[in-house]
Every structure is written in structure tokens, then in C-alpha cells.
N, C-alpha and C positions, 0 to 999 in steps of 0.2 A: 533237845530238838526244839526249834522255834514253833510257834503256833502256825505260821505260814507253811513250814515244812510238814507239819502233821496234817494240815488241811490238804496239801498237795498229795501226800501219801494216801489219805483216805479217798481223794478224788480218783486217783489212779486205780486203787483197789476196787472202788465202786464201779468204774468203767469196765474193768476186767470181769467182775462178777456179773454185771448186767449183760455183758456181751456173751458170757458163757451160758446165760439163761435163755438166750435167743433160740428159736426153733432151728433144729439142724437141717442141713441139706439132706435130700432124699435121692436115692438112685432111681433109675427108671423102673426097676423091679420092686421098689418100695423099701430098700435097705436104708440104713442110717449111716450118714457120713459124720464121723466124730473128728473134730479138729480143734486146734487152739483158737481162741476167740480172735476176731479181726482186730480187737483193741491192741493186741500184742504188736501189730505192725507199726503203730504210732507210739506206743508206750516204750518199746525197746529203745529207739533212738532218743526219745525224750529223757529217759532215765540215764542213759550213758552221757548225753550232752550235759545234763544237770550235774551229774557227779564230776565230770571233767571241769565244769565251771567252778564247782565248789573246791576242787583240788587247786585250781589256779588261784582262787581267792585265799585259801589257807596257806599255800606255799609262797605266794608272792611276798617278797620282802621289799618294802618301799625304799629302804636305805641299805642296800647291800654294802656293808662296811668293809668286808674282806672278800677277796676273790673266792675263798673257801666257801663262805655262806652263799655266794651267788651260784657256784658250781653245785652245791648241795641242793639248792632250790631247783635247779634244772634237772638234776638226776632224779630227785624225788618226783618231780612233775612227770618225767618220762616213765618212771617205773609205775606210776599210778595211772597215767593217761592210757597207756597201751592196754592194760587189763579192762579198763572201763569201756573202751571202744570194742574190745573183744566180746565183752558181755552183751553189748548192744547188737553186735553182729550175730552172736549165738541165739539170742532171743528172736531176731528177725528170721533166721533159718528155721527155727522151731515152728514158726507159723505155717510152714509148708508141709508139715507132717500131717498125714490124713489116715484115718482108720475107717474102713467100710465094714459094716456088720450087716449081712444079708442072709438069704436062705441057704447059700452055699457054705458060708463060714465067715472068717474074719480076714481081711486083707489090710496090711499096713504098708503105706508108701512113706518112706523116710528119706530126707535129703542127707542124713548123716552117714549113710552107707555108701560104699563104692558104687560106681555106675551099674555094674551088672548084678548087684545085690540089693537094690533099693526096695524091692518088694518082698514081703513075707506073707505067707498065707497059711492059715490053719483051717482045715475043713472040720465041720462039726463032729463027724464020727471019730476023728483022731484026737480030740481034746482029752487030755489025761487029768489035768488039774486046773482049778480056778481058785485063786486066793486073793485076799485083799490085804495090802500092806499098809499098816497104820502110819508108819513114819513117812513114807513117800506118798501116801494117799493115792495108790494106784491099784487097779485091778490087773492081776497078772494071769494071763491065759497061756498054758503050756500044753504042747501036744506030745505025742509019744516019741517023736524024733528029737525033742528038746528045743524046738522053736518056741520062743516066748514073745508075746505081744503084750505091752502094758498100756492101759488106758487110764489117764490121769483124771482125778475128780474135777479139775478145773476146766476140762475141755468142753467145748460146745457140743451138745447132743449126747452127753454121757448118760443121762437118765433114760433116754429113749434106747440107747445101746444096751443098757442094763436090762431093760424090758425084753429086748430081742434075744439077748444071751440067755436069760432065764427061760424064755419060751422054747429055745432050741436045745438046751442041755438038761439032762436029768438032775434032779435036786441032789443026788448023791455026789455028783461032780462039783456042783456050785457051792453047796453048803450055805453058809451065811455070807459068803464073800460078796455076791452081787447085791444082796440086801444092804450090807454095810456101805458099799459104794453109793447106792441110791440114797440112803439116809444122809450120808455126808454131803452129797451133791444138792439134795433138797434143802439142807441146813444152810449151805452157802447161797443158794438162790433166795431163801428167806432173808438172810442177812443183807443181801444186795438190795432187797426191797425196803428194808428199814433204814438204809443209809441215806 
């Protein structure tokens, strides 16, 4: 990878990490609103456009000597172009996902579900298990009915949400999960400060 490409990647990562460290929105009752950083809204299209331009440069054949090579260049471009645009759209949709943690419980609003099922709610008394997944770096909250809400470590307001969750749930349910999420989020914030 070129030096310019590495610098651009570090710049995008720095923007996401700094945006995730911004103070979260608060509800009227004092609850925490956890959501993807606003930086996703401009990084998603930028990443997909950059990748599409890279594909065009790589696939472009200045002298298509045979019709086969010209057709292959077009087919390759189409099969790479569509997934990159889809990636940009998916990241853009993800910015609309919101999780509210307040005195009543946890409410998730997700654009990924059908119209009648966009909201998921877990009340504090019904929480059965909280665990931290190292691979996905998410805090998974599950209730007795099997409803699951996942909070990613890179979301804005995750440390404040972890504080709220720890305050509302007994330590027997949380275990070390919330502490692991908080520790990883703090490390990411510190890394953003050093960049």
C-alpha cells in the first residue's frame, strides 16, 4: 500500500475514533443515546467512491487488443463496482441505528428490520445475561424472551452506556462483560488522542 493510502486510512480511522469519543446525546430523562459516530455518514460514501476509482484504475486497459480483454474488463468492473457501492450504502444505513439506555431499560431502533419490527426493548428486570464478545467487540444484552441487543465498542456514548448498565444490573448478571467493553472503548479513545 502506498504512503498516501496509509495516511488516508489513518485519517479516516482517526476521524471515526475521535467522533466516537464525543459526548453522547442525552434523553430528557437523562438516559444515554448510543449511536454510530457521525463520521460514518461521510466516510461511507468516501470509502466506496475511493474503492470504485481504484477498481477503475486497476481494471482499465489502455489498449484493449482483443474484444475478450475489453469484455473481461467491463465484467470485472461491474462485479467489483456493485459490492463497493453496496458497502457504502450499508455503512450509511448503519448510522441510523440508535440504542437508548435509561432508567426503564434498553431500547434499540434499527433501520435493518421490517417496518413493524424496528424497535427492540429490554426492561432491566428481564435481563438474563450480559456478555462481551472479543471477536465482534460488542456487548450483548439478552433477556428471558431471547431478545438480544448488541452495543459495539466503536459507537458514540458506549462508555456512558456501560456506566448506566453497570448501575442498573446486579454484578452477577454483568460479570466482567461491561468492564471489558469499557476498557476497550477507553483504549480506543486514547489511541484516537495519540493519532
